[in-house]
MDTraj code that builds the backbone (N, CA, C; nanometers):
import mdtraj as md
import numpy as np

residues = "UNK UNK UNK UNK UNK UNK UNK UNK UNK UNK UNK UNK UNK UNK UNK UNK UNK UNK UNK UNK UNK UNK UNK UNK UNK UNK UNK UNK UNK UNK UNK UNK UNK UNK UNK UNK UNK UNK UNK UNK UNK UNK UNK UNK UNK UNK UNK UNK UNK UNK UNK UNK UNK UNK UNK UNK UNK UNK UNK UNK UNK UNK UNK UNK UNK UNK UNK UNK UNK UNK UNK UNK UNK UNK UNK UNK UNK UNK UNK UNK UNK UNK UNK UNK UNK UNK UNK UNK UNK UNK UNK UNK UNK UNK UNK UNK".split()
xyz = np.array([
    [-3.6662, -4.8794, 4.7404],
    [-3.5341, -4.8468, 4.6947],
    [-3.4327, -4.9225, 4.7785],
    [-3.3301, -4.9718, 4.7118],
    [-3.2315, -5.0531, 4.7809],
    [-3.1223, -4.9716, 4.8496],
    [-3.1040, -4.8476, 4.8067],
    [-2.9972, -4.7685, 4.8674],
    [-3.0326, -4.6202, 4.8683],
    [-2.9703, -4.5485, 4.9644],
    [-2.9852, -4.4035, 4.9714],
    [-2.9287, -4.3412, 4.8441],
    [-2.9809, -4.2246, 4.8085],
    [-2.9236, -4.1545, 4.6946],
    [-3.0141, -4.0465, 4.6410],
    [-2.9655, -3.9821, 4.5373],
    [-3.0434, -3.8811, 4.4657],
    [-3.1035, -3.9498, 4.3436],
    [-3.2333, -3.9316, 4.3269],
    [-3.3062, -3.9966, 4.2184],
    [-3.3766, -3.8914, 4.1335],
    [-3.3847, -3.9204, 4.0041],
    [-3.4589, -3.8355, 3.9107],
    [-3.5942, -3.9007, 3.8877],
    [-3.7016, -3.8270, 3.9133],
    [-3.8372, -3.8792, 3.8977],
    [-3.9073, -3.8059, 3.7842],
    [-3.9754, -3.8824, 3.6987],
    [-4.0543, -3.8280, 3.5885],
    [-4.1957, -3.8829, 3.6041],
    [-4.2931, -3.7923, 3.6079],
    [-4.4329, -3.8322, 3.6229],
    [-4.5134, -3.7769, 3.5062],
    [-4.5925, -3.8626, 3.4408],
    [-4.6828, -3.8198, 3.3338],
    [-4.8205, -3.8814, 3.3589],
    [-4.9246, -3.8111, 3.3146],
    [-5.0594, -3.8632, 3.3336],
    [-5.1554, -3.8026, 3.2325],
    [-5.2558, -3.8829, 3.1950],
    [-5.3712, -3.8374, 3.1185],
    [-5.4936, -3.8690, 3.2026],
    [-5.5878, -3.7754, 3.2102],
    [-5.6993, -3.7912, 3.3026],
    [-5.8200, -3.7158, 3.2510],
    [-5.9364, -3.7440, 3.3085],
    [-6.0603, -3.6770, 3.2669],
    [-6.1531, -3.6625, 3.3858],
    [-6.2319, -3.5551, 3.3845],
    [-6.3363, -3.5407, 3.4848],
    [-6.4540, -3.6284, 3.4439],
    [-6.5340, -3.6668, 3.5411],
    [-6.6437, -3.7604, 3.5180],
    [-6.7740, -3.6876, 3.4865],
    [-6.7979, -3.5727, 3.5522],
    [-6.9224, -3.4987, 3.5301],
    [-6.8976, -3.3493, 3.5465],
    [-7.0000, -3.2687, 3.5168],
    [-6.9855, -3.1236, 3.5282],
    [-6.9611, -3.0785, 3.6724],
    [-7.0005, -3.1604, 3.7686],
    [-6.9792, -3.1262, 3.9094],
    [-6.8327, -3.1407, 3.9511],
    [-6.7492, -3.1961, 3.8634],
    [-6.6099, -3.2233, 3.8982],
    [-6.5135, -3.1126, 3.8556],
    [-6.5656, -2.9965, 3.8175],
    [-6.4790, -2.8852, 3.7788],
    [-6.3922, -2.8443, 3.8967],
    [-6.2689, -2.8072, 3.8680],
    [-6.1827, -2.7606, 3.9749],
    [-6.0359, -2.7755, 3.9410],
    [-5.9537, -2.7426, 4.0388],
    [-5.8092, -2.7517, 4.0256],
    [-5.7622, -2.8841, 4.0846],
    [-5.6935, -2.9636, 4.0052],
    [-5.6394, -3.0915, 4.0490],
    [-5.4882, -3.0802, 4.0574],
    [-5.4312, -3.1320, 4.1659],
    [-5.2874, -3.1280, 4.1863],
    [-5.2355, -3.2700, 4.2053],
    [-5.1320, -3.3031, 4.1302],
    [-5.0659, -3.4334, 4.1372],
    [-4.9326, -3.4116, 4.2087],
    [-4.9089, -3.4865, 4.3165],
    [-4.7914, -3.4646, 4.4006],
    [-4.7155, -3.5961, 4.4158],
    [-4.5876, -3.5963, 4.3763],
    [-4.5016, -3.7120, 4.4015],
    [-4.4624, -3.7069, 4.5486],
    [-4.4803, -3.8199, 4.6179],
    [-4.4501, -3.8260, 4.7607],
    [-4.3417, -3.9298, 4.7899],
    [-4.2622, -3.9010, 4.8906],
    [-4.1603, -3.9930, 4.9412],
    [-4.2050, -4.0363, 5.0802],
    [-4.2478, -4.1606, 5.0931],
    [-4.3018, -4.2133, 5.2199],
    [-4.4144, -4.1255, 5.2743],
    [-4.5037, -4.0793, 5.1850],
    [-4.6191, -4.0003, 5.2255],
    [-4.5931, -3.8528, 5.2468],
    [-4.4696, -3.8089, 5.2258],
    [-4.4336, -3.6676, 5.2429],
    [-4.4219, -3.6037, 5.1049],
    [-4.4893, -3.4890, 5.0859],
    [-4.4856, -3.4197, 4.9572],
    [-4.3430, -3.3817, 4.9192],
    [-4.3099, -3.4013, 4.7906],
    [-4.1832, -3.3528, 4.7363],
    [-4.2121, -3.2263, 4.6559],
    [-4.1091, -3.1682, 4.5976],
    [-4.1286, -3.0494, 4.5141],
    [-4.1701, -3.0871, 4.3713],
    [-4.1918, -3.2151, 4.3438],
    [-4.2318, -3.2610, 4.2108],
    [-4.3842, -3.2656, 4.2080],
    [-4.4427, -3.1604, 4.1500],
    [-4.5883, -3.1451, 4.1504],
    [-4.6339, -3.0823, 4.0201],
    [-4.7595, -3.1083, 3.9832],
    [-4.8211, -3.0385, 3.8707],
    [-4.9679, -3.0164, 3.9027],
    [-5.0233, -2.9077, 3.8496],
    [-5.1645, -2.8757, 3.8715],
    [-5.2312, -2.8512, 3.7379],
    [-5.3616, -2.8807, 3.7332],
    [-5.4387, -2.8604, 3.6109],
    [-5.5806, -2.8205, 3.6467],
    [-5.6266, -2.7090, 3.5891],
    [-5.7645, -2.6643, 3.6061],
    [-5.8499, -2.7405, 3.5054],
    [-5.9567, -2.8063, 3.5547],
    [-6.0439, -2.8864, 3.4687],
    [-6.1829, -2.8250, 3.4681],
    [-6.2499, -2.8283, 3.3512],
    [-6.3810, -2.7649, 3.3377],
    [-6.4926, -2.8482, 3.3990],
    [-6.4751, -2.9774, 3.4076],
    [-6.5775, -3.0623, 3.4669],
    [-6.6791, -3.1159, 3.3688],
    [-6.6735, -3.0738, 3.2452],
    [-6.7679, -3.1242, 3.1451],
    [-6.7037, -3.2413, 3.0708],
    [-6.6712, -3.3427, 3.1447],
    [-6.5930, -3.4576, 3.0954],
    [-6.4689, -3.4086, 3.0207],
    [-6.4061, -3.3105, 3.0805],
    [-6.2832, -3.2504, 3.0278],
    [-6.1706, -3.3523, 3.0354],
    [-6.0874, -3.3582, 2.9312],
    [-5.9708, -3.4460, 2.9306],
    [-5.8462, -3.3599, 2.9349],
    [-5.7491, -3.3993, 3.0190],
    [-5.6258, -3.3234, 3.0312],
    [-5.5069, -3.4155, 3.0438],
    [-5.3894, -3.3568, 3.0364],
    [-5.2667, -3.4326, 3.0566],
    [-5.1633, -3.3397, 3.1166],
    [-5.0596, -3.3994, 3.1700],
    [-4.9542, -3.3189, 3.2284],
    [-4.8322, -3.4030, 3.2577],
    [-4.7220, -3.3350, 3.2812],
    [-4.5967, -3.4026, 3.3135],
    [-4.5140, -3.3126, 3.4033],
    [-4.4328, -3.3741, 3.4852],
    [-4.3421, -3.2998, 3.5715],
    [-4.2234, -3.3899, 3.6044],
    [-4.1141, -3.3297, 3.6454],
    [-3.9959, -3.4084, 3.6812],
    [-3.9120, -3.3298, 3.7807],
    [-3.8209, -3.4002, 3.8443],
    [-3.7321, -3.3345, 3.9387],
    [-3.6448, -3.4328, 4.0132],
    [-3.5552, -3.3793, 4.0946],
    [-3.4634, -3.4599, 4.1748],
    [-3.5154, -3.4719, 4.3175],
    [-3.5017, -3.5900, 4.3743],
    [-3.5376, -3.6110, 4.5148],
    [-3.4307, -3.6969, 4.5822],
    [-3.4052, -3.6673, 4.7092],
    [-3.3161, -3.7501, 4.7896],
    [-3.3998, -3.8580, 4.8559],
    [-3.3605, -3.9827, 4.8361],
    [-3.4404, -4.0954, 4.8824],
    [-3.3561, -4.1833, 4.9736],
    [-3.4153, -4.2278, 5.0832],
    [-3.3490, -4.3206, 5.1751],
    [-3.3830, -4.4643, 5.1350],
    [-3.2935, -4.5544, 5.1651],
    [-3.3190, -4.6963, 5.1378],
    [-3.4494, -4.7376, 5.2048],
    [-3.5321, -4.8116, 5.1336],
    [-3.6589, -4.8578, 5.1879],
    [-3.7752, -4.7626, 5.1640],
    [-3.7496, -4.6473, 5.1032],
    [-3.8567, -4.5503, 5.0775],
    [-3.9556, -4.6020, 4.9739],
    [-4.0786, -4.5521, 4.9845],
    [-4.1803, -4.5788, 4.8838],
    [-4.2157, -4.4468, 4.8173],
    [-4.2071, -4.4428, 4.6852],
    [-4.2410, -4.3233, 4.6085],
    [-4.3807, -4.3445, 4.5498],
    [-4.4715, -4.2512, 4.5756],
    [-4.6103, -4.2619, 4.5303],
    [-4.6554, -4.1293, 4.4712],
    [-4.7755, -4.1295, 4.4118],
    [-4.8354, -4.0071, 4.3596],
    [-4.9713, -3.9894, 4.4258],
    [-4.9963, -3.8702, 4.4800],
    [-5.1256, -3.8373, 4.5394],
    [-5.1930, -3.7322, 4.4512],
    [-5.3247, -3.7487, 4.4314],
    [-5.4032, -3.6509, 4.3550],
    [-5.4994, -3.5832, 4.4517],
    [-5.5002, -3.4500, 4.4514],
    [-5.5921, -3.3742, 4.5356],
    [-5.6714, -3.2780, 4.4478],
    [-5.7835, -3.2305, 4.5002],
    [-5.8604, -3.1264, 4.4298],
    [-5.8912, -3.0138, 4.5264],
    [-5.9337, -2.9011, 4.4709],
    [-5.9658, -2.7862, 4.5553],
    [-6.1077, -2.7921, 4.6100],
    [-6.1779, -2.9004, 4.5871],
    [-6.3136, -2.9174, 4.6378],
    [-6.3053, -2.9635, 4.7832],
    [-6.3412, -2.8770, 4.8759],
    [-6.3271, -2.9083, 5.0185],
    [-6.4216, -3.0186, 5.0647],
    [-6.5301, -3.0425, 4.9902],
    [-6.6224, -3.1498, 5.0314],
    [-6.5783, -3.2855, 4.9775],
    [-6.4670, -3.2876, 4.9036],
    [-6.4076, -3.4121, 4.8549],
    [-6.5050, -3.4941, 4.7712],
    [-6.5782, -3.4286, 4.6829],
    [-6.6730, -3.5005, 4.5975],
    [-6.6303, -3.5031, 4.4516],
    [-6.5135, -3.4472, 4.4190],
    [-6.4658, -3.4497, 4.2808],
    [-6.4237, -3.5904, 4.2414],
    [-6.4535, -3.6254, 4.1161],
    [-6.4120, -3.7543, 4.0614],
    [-6.3229, -3.7299, 3.9413],
    [-6.2144, -3.8030, 3.9342],
    [-6.1207, -3.7913, 3.8240],
    [-6.0910, -3.9318, 3.7734],
    [-6.1026, -3.9522, 3.6452],
    [-6.0724, -4.0810, 3.5836],
    [-5.9294, -4.0768, 3.5312],
    [-5.8428, -4.1623, 3.5857],
    [-5.7043, -4.1692, 3.5400],
    [-5.6976, -4.2662, 3.4232],
    [-5.6611, -4.2153, 3.3064],
    [-5.6566, -4.2985, 3.1867],
    [-5.5179, -4.3544, 3.1628],
    [-5.4171, -4.2831, 3.2056],
    [-5.2786, -4.3283, 3.1909],
    [-5.1974, -4.2572, 3.2971],
    [-5.1101, -4.3293, 3.3630],
    [-5.0254, -4.2698, 3.4656],
    [-4.8934, -4.3443, 3.4645],
    [-4.7846, -4.2705, 3.4562],
    [-4.6528, -4.3331, 3.4576],
    [-4.5620, -4.2558, 3.5503],
    [-4.4958, -4.3295, 3.6390],
    [-4.3973, -4.2724, 3.7292],
    [-4.2674, -4.3508, 3.7097],
    [-4.1641, -4.2821, 3.6626],
    [-4.0339, -4.3446, 3.6390],
    [-3.9323, -4.2782, 3.7317],
    [-3.8570, -4.3592, 3.8044],
    [-3.7590, -4.3065, 3.8991],
    [-3.6287, -4.3826, 3.8788],
    [-3.5188, -4.3081, 3.8624],
    [-3.3897, -4.3753, 3.8504],
    [-3.2820, -4.2964, 3.9228],
    [-3.1800, -4.3704, 3.9696],
    [-3.0741, -4.3110, 4.0517],
    [-2.9767, -4.2339, 3.9644],
    [-2.9412, -4.1120, 4.0113],
    [-2.8445, -4.0299, 3.9402],
    [-2.7249, -3.9927, 4.0289],
    [-2.7323, -4.0202, 4.1562],
    [-2.6212, -3.9857, 4.2442],
    [-2.6339, -4.0451, 4.3807],
])
top = md.Topology()
chain = top.add_chain()
for i, resn in enumerate(residues, 1):
    res = top.add_residue(resn, chain, resSeq=i)
    for name in ("N", "CA", "C"):
        top.add_atom(name, md.element.get_by_symbol(name[0]), res)
traj = md.Trajectory(xyz[None], top)
């Protein structure tokens, strides 16, 4: 980002689990320089090659030079869940 300000972020995604072992809760978190923002969505997946989608949006205060990213986590503590991202879009524009 070239300047400080308030930005509106819109995140959409379509995704699928890879196998039955991948059942669980997946959370998509928009981050500002690696720090979680309040722009998040969660989806419970069955793991039987389940396909899902979701969207979320919100306002974030961003400093010049920030990097906005999306992190995906699951509730599987052994970190063995696999998720196939079929479509992911993150749109951010300045509103103030």
